[in-house]
PAMIKE-252316 format. One record per residue (C-alpha): z, y, x; residue in three letters; residue number from 0. Coordinates in nm, 2 decimals, always signed. Example, Ala and Ser with C-alpha at 12.3 -4.5 7.8 and 13.67 -1.06 7.14 Angstrom:
BEGIN
{{+0.78; -0.45; +1.23}; "ALA"; 0}
{{+0.71; -0.11; +1.37}; "SER"; 1}
//
This chain:
BEGIN
{{+2.37; +0.08; -0.08}; "MET"; 0}
{{+2.64; +0.29; +0.08}; "THR"; 1}
{{+2.39; +0.52; +0.23}; "TRP"; 2}
{{+2.22; +0.56; -0.11}; "LEU"; 3}
{{+2.55; +0.64; -0.27}; "SER"; 4}
{{+2.63; +0.91; -0.01}; "ASP"; 5}
{{+2.28; +1.07; -0.02}; "THR"; 6}
{{+2.22; +1.29; -0.33}; "PRO"; 7}
{{+1.92; +1.17; -0.51}; "ALA"; 8}
{{+1.82; +1.52; -0.60}; "ALA"; 9}
{{+1.74; +1.59; -0.23}; "HIS"; 10}
{{+1.56; +1.27; -0.15}; "ALA"; 11}
{{+1.42; +1.11; -0.47}; "ALA"; 12}
{{+1.11; +0.97; -0.28}; "ASP"; 13}
{{+1.33; +0.84; +0.01}; "VAL"; 14}
{{+1.57; +0.67; -0.24}; "HIS"; 15}
{{+1.27; +0.50; -0.41}; "GLY"; 16}
{{+1.13; +0.37; -0.08}; "ARG"; 17}
{{+1.47; +0.24; +0.03}; "VAL"; 18}
{{+1.53; +0.06; -0.30}; "LEU"; 19}
{{+1.18; -0.08; -0.29}; "GLN"; 20}
{{+1.25; -0.22; +0.06}; "THR"; 21}
{{+1.57; -0.39; -0.06}; "ILE"; 22}
{{+1.41; -0.54; -0.37}; "ILE"; 23}
{{+1.11; -0.67; -0.18}; "LEU"; 24}
{{+1.34; -0.84; +0.07}; "ALA"; 25}
{{+1.55; -1.03; -0.19}; "LEU"; 26}
{{+1.32; -1.34; -0.21}; "GLY"; 27}
{{+1.35; -1.40; +0.16}; "ASP"; 28}
{{+1.73; -1.38; +0.17}; "ASP"; 29}
{{+1.88; -1.70; +0.33}; "ARG"; 30}
{{+2.21; -1.69; +0.14}; "ARG"; 31}
{{+2.02; -1.65; -0.19}; "TRP"; 32}
{{+1.83; -1.97; -0.10}; "LYS"; 33}
{{+2.16; -2.14; -0.04}; "GLY"; 34}
{{+2.29; -2.03; -0.38}; "LEU"; 35}
{{+1.96; -2.15; -0.53}; "SER"; 36}
{{+2.02; -2.49; -0.38}; "ALA"; 37}
{{+2.38; -2.52; -0.51}; "SER"; 38}
{{+2.32; -2.48; -0.88}; "ILE"; 39}
{{+2.33; -2.74; -1.15}; "SER"; 40}
{{+2.03; -2.96; -1.06}; "TYR"; 41}
{{+2.26; -3.10; -0.79}; "LEU"; 42}
{{+2.49; -3.21; -1.09}; "ARG"; 43}
{{+2.81; -3.09; -0.93}; "ASN"; 44}
{{+3.08; -3.21; -1.17}; "PRO"; 45}
{{+3.28; -2.89; -1.18}; "GLY"; 46}
{{+2.98; -2.65; -1.17}; "GLY"; 47}
{{+2.94; -2.45; -0.86}; "LEU"; 48}
{{+3.15; -2.57; -0.57}; "LYS"; 49}
{{+3.21; -2.22; -0.45}; "ASP"; 50}
{{+3.16; -1.94; -0.71}; "PRO"; 51}
{{+3.22; -1.67; -0.45}; "ALA"; 52}
{{+2.85; -1.62; -0.36}; "PRO"; 53}
{{+2.76; -1.60; -0.73}; "LEU"; 54}
{{+3.02; -1.33; -0.79}; "ASN"; 55}
{{+2.90; -1.14; -0.48}; "GLN"; 56}
{{+2.54; -1.15; -0.58}; "TYR"; 57}
{{+2.62; -1.05; -0.94}; "ARG"; 58}
{{+2.81; -0.75; -0.82}; "GLU"; 59}
{{+2.54; -0.65; -0.58}; "ALA"; 60}
{{+2.27; -0.69; -0.85}; "LEU"; 61}
{{+2.47; -0.47; -1.08}; "THR"; 62}
{{+2.48; -0.20; -0.82}; "GLN"; 63}
{{+2.11; -0.23; -0.74}; "LEU"; 64}
{{+2.01; -0.24; -1.11}; "HIS"; 65}
{{+2.21; +0.08; -1.17}; "ASP"; 66}
{{+2.04; +0.26; -0.88}; "LYS"; 67}
{{+1.69; +0.15; -1.00}; "VAL"; 68}
{{+1.76; +0.25; -1.36}; "SER"; 69}
{{+1.86; +0.60; -1.24}; "GLN"; 70}
{{+1.55; +0.65; -1.02}; "LEU"; 71}
{{+1.26; +0.87; -1.12}; "ASP"; 72}
{{+1.01; +0.69; -0.89}; "ARG"; 73}
{{+0.95; +0.39; -1.12}; "ARG"; 74}
{{+0.58; +0.39; -1.03}; "ASP"; 75}
{{+0.66; +0.22; -0.70}; "LEU"; 76}
{{+0.54; -0.14; -0.68}; "ALA"; 77}
{{+0.81; -0.38; -0.78}; "GLY"; 78}
{{+1.07; -0.15; -0.93}; "LEU"; 79}
{{+0.98; -0.20; -1.30}; "ALA"; 80}
{{+0.95; -0.58; -1.28}; "ALA"; 81}
{{+1.28; -0.60; -1.09}; "PHE"; 82}
{{+1.46; -0.39; -1.34}; "GLU"; 83}
{{+1.33; -0.60; -1.63}; "HIS"; 84}
{{+1.45; -0.92; -1.45}; "CYS"; 85}
{{+1.78; -0.77; -1.35}; "SER"; 86}
{{+1.85; -0.65; -1.71}; "SER"; 87}
{{+1.80; -1.01; -1.83}; "THR"; 88}
{{+2.01; -1.16; -1.55}; "ALA"; 89}
{{+2.30; -0.92; -1.60}; "LEU"; 90}
{{+2.30; -0.97; -1.98}; "ALA"; 91}
{{+2.34; -1.35; -1.92}; "VAL"; 92}
{{+2.61; -1.29; -1.67}; "SER"; 93}
{{+2.80; -1.06; -1.91}; "ALA"; 94}
{{+2.82; -1.33; -2.17}; "GLY"; 95}
{{+3.17; -1.48; -2.14}; "SER"; 96}
{{+3.05; -1.80; -2.32}; "ALA"; 97}
{{+2.80; -1.87; -2.05}; "ASP"; 98}
{{+2.88; -2.13; -1.79}; "SER"; 99}
{{+2.86; -2.07; -1.41}; "ASP"; 100}
{{+2.54; -2.27; -1.42}; "ASP"; 101}
{{+2.37; -2.04; -1.67}; "ALA"; 102}
{{+2.49; -1.73; -1.48}; "GLN"; 103}
{{+2.38; -1.88; -1.15}; "ALA"; 104}
{{+2.03; -1.96; -1.28}; "ARG"; 105}
{{+1.99; -1.61; -1.42}; "ALA"; 106}
{{+2.09; -1.45; -1.08}; "VAL"; 107}
{{+1.87; -1.69; -0.89}; "VAL"; 108}
{{+1.57; -1.60; -1.11}; "ARG"; 109}
{{+1.64; -1.24; -1.05}; "CYS"; 110}
{{+1.66; -1.27; -0.67}; "MET"; 111}
{{+1.32; -1.44; -0.69}; "GLY"; 112}
{{+1.19; -1.19; -0.95}; "TRP"; 113}
{{+0.83; -1.20; -0.81}; "GLN"; 114}
{{+0.80; -1.57; -0.91}; "GLU"; 115}
{{+0.73; -1.45; -1.27}; "ALA"; 116}
{{+0.40; -1.29; -1.16}; "ALA"; 117}
{{+0.17; -1.59; -1.19}; "PHE"; 118}
{{+0.27; -1.69; -1.54}; "GLU"; 119}
{{+0.24; -1.33; -1.66}; "ARG"; 120}
{{-0.10; -1.29; -1.51}; "ILE"; 121}
{{-0.21; -1.63; -1.66}; "ALA"; 122}
{{-0.08; -1.52; -2.00}; "GLY"; 123}
{{-0.27; -1.20; -1.99}; "ALA"; 124}
{{-0.59; -1.38; -1.90}; "LEU"; 125}
{{-0.54; -1.63; -2.18}; "GLN"; 126}
{{-0.49; -1.34; -2.43}; "ASP"; 127}
{{-0.81; -1.17; -2.30}; "GLY"; 128}
{{-0.62; -0.90; -2.12}; "GLY"; 129}
{{-0.83; -0.90; -1.81}; "HIS"; 130}
{{-0.76; -0.53; -1.75}; "GLY"; 131}
{{-0.39; -0.61; -1.72}; "GLU"; 132}
{{-0.42; -0.82; -1.40}; "VAL"; 133}
{{-0.43; -0.53; -1.16}; "ARG"; 134}
{{-0.13; -0.37; -1.35}; "THR"; 135}
{{+0.07; -0.69; -1.33}; "LEU"; 136}
{{-0.03; -0.74; -0.96}; "TRP"; 137}
{{+0.11; -0.39; -0.88}; "HIS"; 138}
{{+0.42; -0.44; -1.10}; "ALA"; 139}
{{+0.52; -0.75; -0.90}; "HIS"; 140}
{{+0.41; -0.60; -0.56}; "ALA"; 141}
{{+0.19; -0.89; -0.47}; "LEU"; 142}
{{+0.02; -0.68; -0.20}; "ASP"; 143}
{{+0.35; -0.62; -0.02}; "ALA"; 144}
{{+0.37; -0.95; +0.18}; "GLY"; 145}
{{+0.67; -1.18; +0.18}; "GLY"; 146}
{{+0.68; -1.55; +0.10}; "HIS"; 147}
{{+0.71; -1.53; -0.28}; "ILE"; 148}
{{+0.45; -1.26; -0.31}; "ALA"; 149}
{{+0.20; -1.45; -0.09}; "ASN"; 150}
{{+0.24; -1.77; -0.30}; "ILE"; 151}
{{+0.20; -1.59; -0.63}; "GLN"; 152}
{{-0.10; -1.39; -0.51}; "ALA"; 153}
{{-0.28; -1.71; -0.38}; "LEU"; 154}
{{-0.21; -1.90; -0.71}; "ARG"; 155}
{{-0.34; -1.60; -0.91}; "SER"; 156}
{{-0.66; -1.58; -0.70}; "TRP"; 157}
{{-0.71; -1.95; -0.75}; "LYS"; 158}
{{-0.67; -1.90; -1.13}; "LEU"; 159}
{{-0.93; -1.62; -1.13}; "LEU"; 160}
{{-1.18; -1.84; -0.95}; "VAL"; 161}
{{-1.10; -2.20; -1.05}; "ILE"; 162}
{{-0.97; -2.14; -1.40}; "GLY"; 163}
{{-0.71; -2.32; -1.61}; "ASP"; 164}
{{-0.68; -2.62; -1.38}; "TRP"; 165}
{{-0.44; -2.41; -1.17}; "VAL"; 166}
{{-0.19; -2.41; -1.46}; "ARG"; 167}
{{-0.21; -2.79; -1.50}; "GLY"; 168}
{{+0.06; -3.04; -1.39}; "PRO"; 169}
{{-0.15; -3.16; -1.10}; "ASN"; 170}
{{-0.22; -2.82; -0.94}; "SER"; 171}
{{+0.06; -2.84; -0.68}; "SER"; 172}
{{+0.00; -3.21; -0.59}; "HIS"; 173}
{{-0.37; -3.26; -0.53}; "TYR"; 174}
{{-0.66; -3.09; -0.36}; "VAL"; 175}
{{-0.82; -2.81; -0.57}; "GLU"; 176}
{{-1.14; -2.89; -0.76}; "PRO"; 177}
{{-1.47; -2.83; -0.57}; "THR"; 178}
{{-1.70; -2.53; -0.66}; "ALA"; 179}
{{-1.90; -2.73; -0.91}; "ASP"; 180}
{{-1.60; -2.73; -1.13}; "HIS"; 181}
{{-1.51; -2.36; -1.09}; "TYR"; 182}
{{-1.48; -2.18; -1.43}; "ASP"; 183}
{{-1.24; -1.89; -1.37}; "GLY"; 184}
{{-1.30; -1.54; -1.51}; "VAL"; 185}
{{-1.46; -1.42; -1.18}; "LEU"; 186}
{{-1.71; -1.70; -1.18}; "VAL"; 187}
{{-1.78; -1.66; -1.55}; "ARG"; 188}
{{-1.84; -1.29; -1.51}; "GLN"; 189}
{{-2.08; -1.34; -1.21}; "LEU"; 190}
{{-2.27; -1.59; -1.43}; "ARG"; 191}
{{-2.30; -1.32; -1.69}; "ALA"; 192}
{{-2.45; -1.08; -1.43}; "GLY"; 193}
{{-2.15; -0.87; -1.34}; "THR"; 194}
{{-2.20; -0.73; -0.99}; "PRO"; 195}
{{-1.94; -0.84; -0.73}; "ALA"; 196}
{{-1.86; -0.47; -0.66}; "ALA"; 197}
{{-1.75; -0.43; -1.03}; "THR"; 198}
{{-1.51; -0.73; -0.98}; "LEU"; 199}
{{-1.37; -0.56; -0.67}; "PHE"; 200}
{{-1.30; -0.25; -0.88}; "SER"; 201}
{{-1.16; -0.44; -1.19}; "ASP"; 202}
{{-0.94; -0.70; -1.01}; "TYR"; 203}
{{-0.70; -0.70; -0.72}; "PRO"; 204}
{{-0.92; -0.88; -0.47}; "LEU"; 205}
{{-0.82; -0.72; -0.14}; "ASP"; 206}
{{-0.88; -1.04; +0.06}; "ASN"; 207}
{{-1.17; -1.05; +0.31}; "ALA"; 208}
{{-1.23; -1.42; +0.28}; "VAL"; 209}
{{-1.24; -1.41; -0.10}; "LEU"; 210}
{{-1.45; -1.10; -0.12}; "ARG"; 211}
{{-1.70; -1.25; +0.13}; "GLU"; 212}
{{-1.73; -1.56; -0.09}; "TRP"; 213}
{{-1.79; -1.36; -0.41}; "LEU"; 214}
{{-2.06; -1.15; -0.24}; "VAL"; 215}
{{-2.23; -1.46; -0.10}; "GLU"; 216}
{{-2.23; -1.66; -0.43}; "LYS"; 217}
{{-2.31; -1.37; -0.66}; "ALA"; 218}
{{-2.69; -1.39; -0.64}; "PRO"; 219}
{{-2.70; -1.77; -0.72}; "ALA"; 220}
{{-2.46; -1.73; -1.01}; "LEU"; 221}
{{-2.66; -1.43; -1.14}; "HIS"; 222}
{{-2.97; -1.66; -1.14}; "ARG"; 223}
{{-2.78; -1.92; -1.34}; "GLY"; 224}
{{-2.77; -2.17; -1.05}; "SER"; 225}
{{-2.49; -2.42; -1.04}; "ARG"; 226}
{{-2.24; -2.42; -0.75}; "LEU"; 227}
{{-2.23; -2.73; -0.54}; "LEU"; 228}
{{-1.92; -2.89; -0.38}; "PRO"; 229}
{{-2.04; -2.74; -0.04}; "ALA"; 230}
{{-2.00; -2.39; -0.20}; "ASP"; 231}
{{-1.62; -2.44; -0.23}; "SER"; 232}
{{-1.38; -2.17; -0.10}; "ILE"; 233}
{{-1.17; -2.24; +0.20}; "ASP"; 234}
{{-0.84; -2.17; +0.03}; "TRP"; 235}
{{-0.64; -2.23; +0.35}; "LYS"; 236}
{{-0.84; -1.94; +0.51}; "ALA"; 237}
{{-0.77; -1.72; +0.21}; "VAL"; 238}
{{-0.40; -1.79; +0.24}; "GLY"; 239}
{{-0.39; -1.73; +0.62}; "VAL"; 240}
{{-0.57; -1.40; +0.57}; "GLN"; 241}
{{-0.33; -1.30; +0.30}; "LYS"; 242}
{{-0.03; -1.38; +0.52}; "TRP"; 243}
{{-0.17; -1.19; +0.81}; "GLN"; 244}
{{-0.24; -0.88; +0.59}; "ALA"; 245}
{{+0.12; -0.90; +0.47}; "GLY"; 246}
{{+0.25; -0.91; +0.82}; "GLN"; 247}
{{+0.05; -0.60; +0.91}; "ARG"; 248}
{{+0.17; -0.41; +0.60}; "ASP"; 249}
{{+0.53; -0.50; +0.70}; "ALA"; 250}
{{+0.48; -0.37; +1.05}; "GLY"; 251}
{{+0.56; -0.70; +1.21}; "THR"; 252}
//
């Protein structure tokens, strides 16, 4: 942040954007943020936060980061717009003198994990028929950039596209996913309607080798109206591993 303040934006707008993007994408993996997340009200601390210092430090840092992003011309970079929306909300809560430390902490924690909103926004767009918005929301939340939160949100969103609304249900995080004979996500429905797999690759963010191979393999049967069998199920663990490996390559690690 000091370097950004000392380097005139007029001479390095693109560089500033890349540096800010790197900072924003790293927020969800910050260990101290996770410690702050673990200390908020669900632990029922009688006096609120035991130590408000981390909250104050993060609030000050978020204010500086938000101001830098708001002044940036390169808002098309993945993640910047979604972060700015989240940080505006968090700082508005923090500015309210009537809000408790708990409310302020929750707002800051949500902002540090700003990519966690991606799945629900994608699900909401699909529910409203906005299939064309999925790729836009994917880019806005930088789900191709790697990182723990991005990988989780990308995998959940892919499951939603293939499996369907079950992924939003209360049991989705506790039990094994339904087998292929129960798949009814938008990708499966479009294949049943005769849409070529290549069109799906163009319309949706499906840059995952395991997922793409499955769609190509099952497309002919679905085009013919054949039912999928349990044996046709996707190996979601393999999808997740391939996503994680791609993220590691993109990060240069």
